[in-house]
C-alpha positions, 0 to 999 in steps of 0.5 A: 500500500502506498500513501501520499500527503500534502503538508504545504498549507501553513503559510496559506492558513496564516494569511487566512487568519490575518484576513479574518481578523482584519475583516472582523475588526472592520465589521465590528466597528461599523456594526456599532455605528450602524445599530446606533444609527438604525435606532436613531433613524427608525429604519428597519432596513438599517437595523436589519443590516446592523443586526446582520453585521453583528452576526457577521462579527461573530461569524468572522470571529469563528472563522478567525479561530478556525483558521488558527486551529487549522494550522495545528499539526496532526496528532495521534488522536486527530490524524488528519489535523484540525482542518475539518473545523471549518466545516463546523464553523460554516454550519454554525454560520449558516444557522446564524443566517437562518436566524437573521432571516427569521428576525428580519421577517418578523420585524418587517411584518410588524412594520407593515402592521404599524409603520413608523417614522424613518429619517431618510437622509440619515439612513442614506448617509449611514447606508452609504458608509456601510456599503463602502465598509462592506465592499472593503471587507469583501475585497479583503476576504476575496484576497485570502485563501478560498475555502469553505470557511472563507465562502461562509464568511463571504456569504455574510458580507455579501448579505451586508452589501445587499443590506446597505444597498437596500437601506440606501434605496429605502432612504432615497425613496422615503426622503423623496416620496415619503412612502414608508412601506419601502423599508420593510419590503426591501428588508424582506427582499434581502432576507430572501436573497440571504436565504437562497445563498444560505441553503446553497452553502448548507448543501455544500457543508452537509456534503462535506459532513457526509463525506460526499464526492466534492461537487467539482469532481466526477467519480466515474471520470476519475476512475476511468482516467486512473484505469487508462493512466498507464499500461498494465492496469486491469481495472480500478475498484473500491474507489472512494473520494471525499474531503476532510475540508474544502481544499483537502480532497482524499482518494483511496482505491484498489488498483488491479494490475497485471504485474506487481513488479511494475507497481512503482511506475504505475503508482507514479503515473496515477499519482501525477494524473490525480494531482495535475488533472483533478488536484487530488493530493492525498492518495492511498492506493492498494495494488492487487494482482490479477489472479494467475498473473506475474507477481501473484505470490506478492499480493499478501505482502503488498496488501499489508 
C-alpha cells in the first residue's frame, strides 16, 4: 500500500487568519455605528443590516479561530489535523443566517402592521458608509485563501452589501416620496436573497459532513482516467473520494494490475494524473494482482 500527503498549507492558513481578523475588526466597528444609527433613524432596513453585521462579527470571529486551529499539526488522536473545523464553523454560520432571516421577517411584518417614522437622509448617509465598509471587507476576504470557511464568511458580507444597498434605496425613496412601506419590503427582499445563498452553502457543508464526492469532481471520470493512466492496469475498484475540508480532497482505491513488479511506475503515473488533472493530493492506493498473473505470490505482502 502506498500513501501520499500534502503538508504545504501553513503559510496559506496564516494569511487566512490575518484576513479574518482584519475583516472582523472592520465589521465590528461599523456594526456599532450602524445599530446606533438604525435606532436613531427608525429604519428597519438599517437595523436589519446592523443586526446582520453583528452576526457577521461573530461569524468572522469563528472563522478567525478556525483558521488558527487549522494550522495545528496532526496528532495521534486527530490524524488528519484540525482542518475539518471549518466545516463546523460554516454550519454554525449558516444557522446564524437562518436566524437573521427569521428576525428580519418578523420585524418587517410588524412594520407593515404599524409603520413608523424613518429619517431618510440619515439612513442614506449611514447606508452609504456601510456599503463602502462592506465592499472593503469583501475585497479583503476575496484576497485570502478560498475555502469553505472563507465562502461562509463571504456569504455574510455579501448579505451586508445587499443590506446597505437596500437601506440606501429605502432612504432615497422615503426622503423623496415619503412612502414608508419601502423599508420593510426591501428588508424582506434581502432576507430572501440571504436565504437562497444560505441553503446553497448548507448543501455544500452537509456534503462535506457526509463525506460526499466534492461537487467539482466526477467519480466515474476519475476512475476511468486512473484505469487508462498507464499500461498494465486491469481495472480500478473500491474507489472512494471525499474531503476532510474544502481544499483537502482524499482518494483511496484498489488498483488491479497485471504485474506487481511494475507497481512503482504505475503508482507514479496515477499519482501525477490525480494531482495535475483533478488536484487530488492525498492518495492511498492498494495494488492487487490479477489472479494467475506475474507477481501473484506478492499480493499478501503488498496488501499489508
